[in-house]
C-alpha positions in Angstrom: 0.0 0.0 0.0 2.8 2.4 1.0 4.8 1.4 -2.1 1.8 2.2 -4.4 1.3 5.5 -2.7 5.0 6.3 -3.2 4.8 5.5 -6.9 1.7 7.6 -7.3 3.5 10.6 -5.7 6.6 10.2 -7.9 4.5 9.9 -11.0 2.7 13.2 -10.1 6.0 15.0 -9.6 7.4 13.8 -12.9 4.3 15.0 -14.8 4.5 18.4 -13.2 8.2 18.7 -14.0 7.8 17.6 -17.7 4.5 19.5 -18.3 3.3 16.7 -20.6 0.3 17.4 -22.8 -0.9 13.8 -22.3 -1.4 12.9 -18.7 -1.9 9.4 -17.3 -4.0 8.5 -14.3 -5.0 5.2 -12.7 -8.6 4.5 -11.8 -9.6 1.2 -10.2 -6.6 -0.6 -11.6 -7.2 0.5 -15.2 -4.9 2.9 -17.1 -6.8 5.9 -18.5 -5.1 8.5 -20.8 -6.2 12.1 -20.6 -5.3 14.6 -23.4 -4.8 18.1 -22.0 -4.2 21.1 -24.2 -2.5 24.1 -22.7 -2.9 27.6 -24.3 -1.9 31.1 -23.4 -3.0 34.2 -25.4 -1.5 36.5 -22.8 -3.9 38.3 -20.5 -6.7 36.7 -18.4 -10.3 36.7 -19.5 -12.3 39.7 -18.5 -15.7 38.2 -17.7 -18.1 35.3 -18.3 -20.8 37.8 -19.5 -20.7 37.3 -23.2 -22.4 40.6 -23.9 -20.2 42.8 -21.7 -16.8 42.7 -23.4 -15.5 43.6 -26.8 -12.1 41.9 -26.9 -10.9 38.8 -28.7 -8.7 37.4 -25.9 -11.9 36.9 -23.9 -13.9 35.6 -26.8 -11.2 33.0 -27.5 -12.5 31.2 -24.3 -16.2 32.0 -24.8 -16.3 30.5 -28.3 -15.5 27.1 -26.8 -18.3 27.3 -24.2 -21.1 29.0 -26.0 -22.4 28.3 -29.5 -23.2 30.8 -32.2 -26.3 30.5 -34.4 -23.9 30.7 -37.4 -20.1 30.4 -37.4 -17.4 31.3 -39.8 -15.1 28.5 -40.9 -11.3 28.7 -41.1 -11.6 30.4 -44.5 -13.9 33.1 -43.1 -17.1 31.8 -44.7 -20.4 31.9 -42.7 -21.7 28.4 -42.1 -24.6 26.7 -40.2 -23.9 26.0 -36.6 -26.7 26.0 -34.0 -29.0 27.0 -36.8 -29.0 24.3 -39.5 -30.7 26.5 -42.1 -31.9 30.1 -42.6 -33.6 32.2 -45.2 -34.2 35.9 -45.8 -38.0 36.6 -45.6 -37.8 40.3 -46.5 -35.4 43.2 -46.0 -35.8 43.2 -42.2 -36.7 39.5 -41.4 -34.7 36.3 -41.3 -36.1 32.9 -40.5 -34.0 30.2 -38.8 -34.3 26.5 -37.9 -32.3 25.1 -35.0 -30.7 21.7 -34.9 -32.9 19.4 -32.8 -31.6 18.0 -29.5 -28.8 20.4 -28.7 -28.2 20.4 -25.0 -26.8 22.9 -22.6 -24.2 21.6 -20.2 -26.8 21.0 -17.5 -28.9 18.8 -19.8 -31.6 21.4 -20.7 -32.5 21.5 -24.3 -31.6 24.6 -26.3 -34.7 26.1 -28.0 -36.0 29.2 -29.6 -36.8 30.6 -26.2 -33.0 30.7 -25.4 -32.3 32.5 -28.7 -35.0 35.2 -27.9 -33.8 35.6 -24.3 -30.2 36.1 -25.5 -30.5 38.3 -28.5 -33.2 40.6 -27.0 -31.1 41.1 -23.9 -28.1 42.5 -25.8 -30.2 44.4 -28.3 -32.1 46.3 -25.6 -29.7 46.8 -22.7 -27.7 49.9 -23.5 -25.4 49.3 -20.5 -23.9 46.3 -22.2 -20.6 46.8 -24.1 -21.9 44.8 -27.1 -25.1 46.7 -27.3 -23.9 48.8 -30.2 -23.3 45.7 -32.3 -26.8 44.2 -31.7 -29.1 47.2 -31.3 -30.3 46.8 -34.9 -32.4 43.7 -33.7 -36.0 44.7 -33.0 -37.3 41.3 -31.8 -37.1 37.6 -32.0 -40.4 36.0 -33.0 -40.8 32.4 -31.8 -42.6 30.0 -34.2 -42.0 26.8 -32.2 -39.2 25.2 -30.2 -36.8 25.0 -33.2 -38.0 27.7 -35.6 -37.9 31.5 -35.1 -37.6 34.8 -36.9 -35.2 37.7 -36.2 -36.6 41.1 -37.1 -34.4 44.1 -37.4 -35.4 47.7 -37.0 -34.3 48.5 -40.6 -32.4 46.7 -43.3 -29.1 45.5 -41.9 -26.5 44.4 -44.4 -24.2 43.2 -41.6 -26.9 41.1 -39.9 -25.5 37.6 -40.6 -22.1 38.8 -39.5 -23.5 40.0 -36.2 -24.8 36.5 -35.2 -21.7 34.7 -36.3 -19.0 36.4 -34.2 -18.1 37.8 -30.8 -20.9 38.1 -28.2 -23.4 36.0 -30.3 -23.3 32.8 -28.2 -26.7 31.6 -27.0 -27.4 31.7 -23.2 -29.5 29.3 -21.1 -32.6 31.2 -20.3 -34.0 28.8 -17.7 -30.7 28.4 -15.8 -30.1 32.1 -15.6 -33.7 32.9 -14.5 -33.6 30.3 -11.8 -30.0 30.8 -10.6 -29.6 34.5 -11.3 -26.8 36.4 -13.1 -24.4 36.3 -10.1 -24.5 32.5 -10.0 -24.2 32.2 -13.8 -21.0 34.4 -13.8 -19.5 32.0 -11.1 -20.7 28.8 -12.8 -21.5 29.5 -16.5 -23.0 27.0 -18.7 -23.4 27.0 -22.5 -23.9 24.4 -25.2 -20.4 24.5 -26.6 -17.7 21.8 -27.1 -16.3 22.5 -23.6 -17.8 22.9 -20.1 -16.6 25.3 -17.5 -14.6 23.6 -14.7 -12.5 26.3 -12.9 -11.3 29.9 -13.1 -8.4 31.0 -10.9 -8.4 34.7 -11.7 -5.1 36.0 -13.2 -3.9 32.4 -13.3 -5.9 30.0 -15.4 -9.2 28.8 -16.8 -9.9 25.1 -17.1 -12.5 23.7 -19.4 -13.5 20.0 -19.8 -14.8 18.3 -22.9 -18.5 18.2 -23.5 -19.0 14.5 -24.3 -22.6 15.2 -25.5 -21.7 18.0 -27.9 -23.8 18.0 -31.1 -21.0 19.4 -33.3 -17.4 18.7 -34.3 -15.6 16.3 -31.9 -12.4 17.4 -30.2 -9.1 15.6 -29.6 -8.8 17.1 -26.2 -10.3 16.0 -22.9 -9.4 19.2 -21.2 -8.1 22.6 -22.2 -6.3 25.0 -19.9 -6.1 28.7 -20.8 -3.2 30.2 -18.8 -2.9 34.0 -18.1 0.7 34.9 -18.9 1.0 38.5 -20.0 4.8 38.6 -20.0 6.2 37.6 -23.4 9.4 36.1 -22.0 7.5 33.9 -19.5 5.1 32.7 -22.2 7.9 31.7 -24.5 9.8 30.0 -21.7 6.8 27.9 -20.9 6.5 26.9 -24.5 10.1 25.9 -24.8 10.0 23.8 -21.7 6.9 22.0 -23.0 4.6 23.3 -20.3 2.3 25.0 -22.9 1.3 23.8 -26.4 0.2 27.1 -28.0 1.0 30.7 -27.2 0.0 33.9 -29.0 2.0 37.1 -29.8 5.5 35.6 -29.9 7.9 38.6 -30.2 10.3 38.7 -33.2 13.3 38.3 -30.9 12.2 34.8 -30.1 11.1 33.6 -33.5 14.4 31.9 -34.3 14.8 30.4 -30.8 11.3 28.8 -31.1 11.9 27.6 -34.7 15.3 26.1 -33.7 13.8 24.3 -30.7 13.3 20.5 -31.1 9.6 20.5 -30.1 8.1 23.8 -31.3 7.6 26.0 -34.3 6.3 29.5 -35.2 2.9 29.5 -36.9 1.9 32.7 -38.8 -1.3 33.9 -40.3 -2.9 37.2 -41.5 -5.0 39.3 -39.2 -7.6 42.1 -39.5 -5.9 44.0 -36.7 -4.4 47.5 -36.8 -2.4 49.4 -34.2 -3.7 53.0 -33.7 -3.9 56.0 -31.4 -7.2 57.2 -30.2 -6.9 61.0 -29.6 -9.1 63.3 -27.6 -10.9 65.9 -29.8 -13.0 67.5 -27.0 -12.6 71.1 -26.2 -10.0 72.1 -23.5 -7.7 69.2 -24.5 -4.7 70.4 -26.5 -5.4 67.6 -29.0 -8.7 69.2 -29.9 -6.6 71.3 -32.3 -6.3 69.5 -35.6 -2.8 70.8 -36.1 -1.7 69.1 -32.8 -3.2 65.8 -34.0 -1.4 66.3 -37.4 1.8 67.1 -35.6 1.5 63.8 -33.7 0.9 61.9 -36.9 3.9 63.5 -38.7 6.1 62.8 -35.8 5.6 59.0 -35.9 7.7 56.9 -38.2 5.4 53.9 -38.7 7.9 51.9 -40.8 10.5 52.3 -38.2 8.2 50.9 -35.6 7.6 47.9 -37.8 11.2 47.4 -38.7 12.6 47.9 -35.2 10.0 46.0 -33.1 8.4 43.5 -35.6 11.2 42.6 -37.8 9.5 44.3 -40.7 6.3 42.1 -40.4 3.6 44.8 -40.7 2.1 47.3 -43.1 1.9 51.0 -42.5 -1.6 52.5 -43.1 -3.6 55.6 -43.0 -6.9 53.7 -42.4 -8.0 51.0 -40.0 -9.8 49.2 -42.9 -7.6 46.4 -44.2 -7.6 44.5 -47.6 -10.5 42.0 -47.8 -12.9 44.1 -45.9 -15.9 45.6 -47.7 -15.2 49.3 -48.2 -11.4 49.1 -48.2 -9.8 52.3 -49.5 -6.6 51.2 -51.2 -5.2 54.7 -51.7 -4.7 54.9 -47.9 -3.1 51.6 -47.4 0.7 50.9 -47.2 1.2 54.6 -46.7 2.1 56.8 -43.8 2.9 60.5 -42.9 6.3 61.1 -41.5 8.0 64.5 -41.6 9.7 65.8 -38.4 10.1 69.3 -39.7 6.4 69.5 -40.7 5.5 68.2 -37.3 7.4 71.0 -35.6 5.9 73.6 -37.9 2.4 72.4 -37.0 3.1 72.6 -33.3 4.4 76.2 -33.7 1.3 77.1 -35.7 -1.0 75.7 -33.0 0.7 77.8 -30.3 3.1 75.2 -28.9 6.4 76.4 -30.4 8.0 75.5 -27.1 6.4 72.2 -27.0 3.6 70.6 -24.9 3.0 67.7 -22.6 0.4 64.9 -23.2 -0.3 61.6 -21.6 -0.9 58.4 -23.6 -2.2 55.2 -22.0 -1.6 51.7 -23.3 -1.8 48.0 -22.4 1.0 45.6 -21.7 0.9 41.9 -22.4 -2.2 42.1 -24.7 -0.8 42.7 -28.2 2.6 41.8 -29.7 5.1 44.4 -28.4 2.4 46.7 -27.1 4.4 48.3 -24.3 7.5 48.7 -26.5 5.5 50.3 -29.3 4.1 53.0 -27.0 7.5 53.6 -25.6 9.0 54.1 -29.1 6.1 56.4 -30.1 6.7 58.5 -27.0 10.3 58.8 -28.0 9.4 60.0 -31.5 7.0 62.6 -30.1 9.6 63.8 -27.6 11.9 64.4 -30.6 9.5 67.1 -32.0 8.8 68.7 -28.7 5.8 66.7 -27.4 6.7 65.5 -24.0 4.8 62.2 -23.5 3.9 60.7 -20.2 3.0 57.1 -20.5 0.4 55.3 -18.4 1.0 51.6 -19.2 -1.4 49.2 -17.5 -2.2 45.5 -17.5 -5.0 44.6 -19.9 -8.0 44.3 -17.5 -7.1 47.7 -15.8 -6.6 49.4 -19.2 -9.8 48.0 -20.7 -11.8 49.2 -17.8 -10.2 52.6 -17.9 -10.9 53.0 -21.6 -14.5 51.9 -21.1 -15.0 54.5 -18.4 -13.1 57.2 -20.3 -10.5 57.4 -17.6 -7.7 58.3 -19.9 -6.2 61.7 -20.7 -5.0 62.8 -24.2 -5.1 59.5 -25.9 -4.3 55.8 -25.9 -2.7 53.1 -28.0 -4.7 50.0 -28.9 -4.7 47.4 -31.7 -8.2 46.8 -32.9 -9.4 44.0 -35.2 -12.8 43.2 -36.7 -14.5 39.9 -37.2 -17.2 41.5 -39.4 -14.9 41.9 -42.4 -17.0 44.9 -43.2 -16.2 48.6 -42.8 -19.5 49.3 -41.1 -18.4 48.1 -37.7 -14.9 49.5 -37.8 -15.9 52.9 -39.0 -18.7 53.1 -36.4 -16.0 54.5 -34.1 -16.0 57.7 -36.2 -19.8 58.3 -35.8 -20.8 60.9 -33.2 -22.9 58.5 -31.2 -20.0 56.0 -30.5 -17.3 58.6 -30.5 -19.0 60.5 -27.8 -18.2 57.7 -25.5 -14.5 57.5 -26.6 -12.8 60.7 -27.9 -15.6 63.1 -28.7 -15.2 63.3 -32.4 -18.2 64.6 -34.4 -18.6 65.3 -38.1 -22.0 65.7 -39.7 -20.9 64.6 -43.1 -19.4 61.4 -41.6 -22.5 60.8 -39.6 -24.7 61.0 -42.7 -22.5 58.8 -44.8 -22.5 56.1 -42.0 -26.2 56.4 -41.6 -26.9 55.8 -45.3 -24.4 53.0 -45.6 -25.7 51.3 -42.5 -29.1 50.5 -44.1 -28.1 50.1 -47.8 -28.2 46.6 -49.3 -26.2 47.8 -52.3 -22.6 46.8 -51.7 -21.3 49.3 -54.3 -23.1 52.2 -52.6 -21.9 51.1 -49.2 -18.3 50.8 -50.4 -18.3 54.3 -51.9 -19.7 55.8 -48.7 -17.3 54.0 -46.5 -14.3 55.0 -48.6 -15.4 58.6 -48.3 -15.5 58.3 -44.5 -12.0 57.0 -44.5 -10.7 59.9 -46.6 -12.3 62.4 -44.2 -11.0 60.6 -41.2 -7.5 60.5 -42.6 -7.6 64.3 -42.7 -9.2 65.0 -39.4 -7.3 62.3 -37.4 -9.5 61.5 -34.4 -7.8 58.2 -34.7 -4.3 57.9 -36.0 -3.8 54.5 -37.6 -0.2 53.2 -37.5 0.1 49.7 -39.1 -1.6 46.4 -39.7 -0.1 43.4 -37.9 0.0 39.6 -38.6 -0.5 36.8 -36.1 2.5 35.0 -34.7 1.9 31.9 -32.6 4.3 29.5 -31.0 3.0 25.9 -31.3 4.1 22.5 -30.1 5.0 20.1 -32.9 2.6 17.7 -31.2 -0.4 19.7 -32.5 -1.8 20.9 -35.8 -2.9 24.5 -35.6 -3.7 27.2 -38.2 -4.6 30.7 -37.1 -8.1 32.0 -38.1 -8.5 35.4 -39.7 -11.0 36.3 -36.9 -8.3 35.3 -34.3 -10.5 32.9 -32.4 -9.0 29.7 -31.1 -11.7 27.1 -31.6 -10.3 24.0 -29.8 -12.0 21.4 -32.0 -10.0 22.7 -34.9 -6.7 21.9 -33.1 -5.6 18.4 -33.8 -3.3 16.1 -31.8 -0.6 14.6 -34.0 
């Protein structure tokens, strides 16, 4: 008995030391193998409320617990998921049919009632962070348990994209109404390929396989998402085989990872752009267009790319990237950099002797985020703009931005899983900008309003291109460059980055 206990202890120690992906445990004399996938995208998840966040690093976890009605495949095409079929009834109505027999993790069946509960919540509660992406939904009309219609307030050309992306998972109505939101946030359940097991905040989230999942089967019995915001620590954990997949590997470590015996760098395109959001409200020095122009001319976008990302990025004057409806090619792969012109603009705006601003930014969320802000600050100092930096961990930064607790501006890298200018350019509309940096332009508002309800793609493209041209002159947001995705992956797995940057565990195969 003592000998068996000793061997069990020794085996546990060996597994901890080696960090094996495949763990072995004994149960009643039989040997049972358990496949565990370890992942780190950097920061910890923000919340289990699927409607109260707008960031991919949180959705990476949600997408494995909650199912969308429709879902994009690895090529970006919208495919059936919870809904096995759909049709457009008229310009403001879509009808859907659910797969029969889909179960939530507690055994309750997912029906049209859950769809209505979920979508009408986010479409009507203005306090939720995802409200702006779903407010076009007027109501969900239930036909029966498996058939329903979604009615929009007006024609919505982006409707199918809305229900196949971030924040569109379906929630369990009965469970939430019986247990309450506080309990749900502690013990969430969905219908997805994985069930919630544990969340140790700022440490790790553990999910276990849903054996009754209606969709694609997964190779992994358990998946652990570890919160490791420090690049060096994340890379070290990969190289010591304690983690199977990490995001945002810095260029300085690419060769080391590729040269290692068990790991490799996996790359893929993204829809993400680094940018500076700048205050335009009165009483801020950056309310003067010439100051914003001076900031833009002071920043050498290509130098940022070359110095910090080994040249892997594309400078841009717009946040709309190739492949998105409304892309304006004349603003892509270009940037403004002219130190003397920057100094002239500062002098013209009354700051010949310089000025001081504060820029906020996250650390550990995006590839080289802290270093990019530091380098930008140095470039601004060179033209006479003293820049104080407020660098924060992602959860703190995200909350501060949401509550407008920043000063002159902030650095962020935004993506879009809509693949449509409508969502990305919404940041330039007065309604949304009033909660960010105060930008307002009547012409921009009118163009966005018209494009939002047009079902003519050519018309929408023309209007979105005009918005981008105006924005590139008025600079409430200063785009810097588009970035790609750089993952470190164990050679024991098969992984290909998705354009929407989600990590859907059933797509990751064990070799």
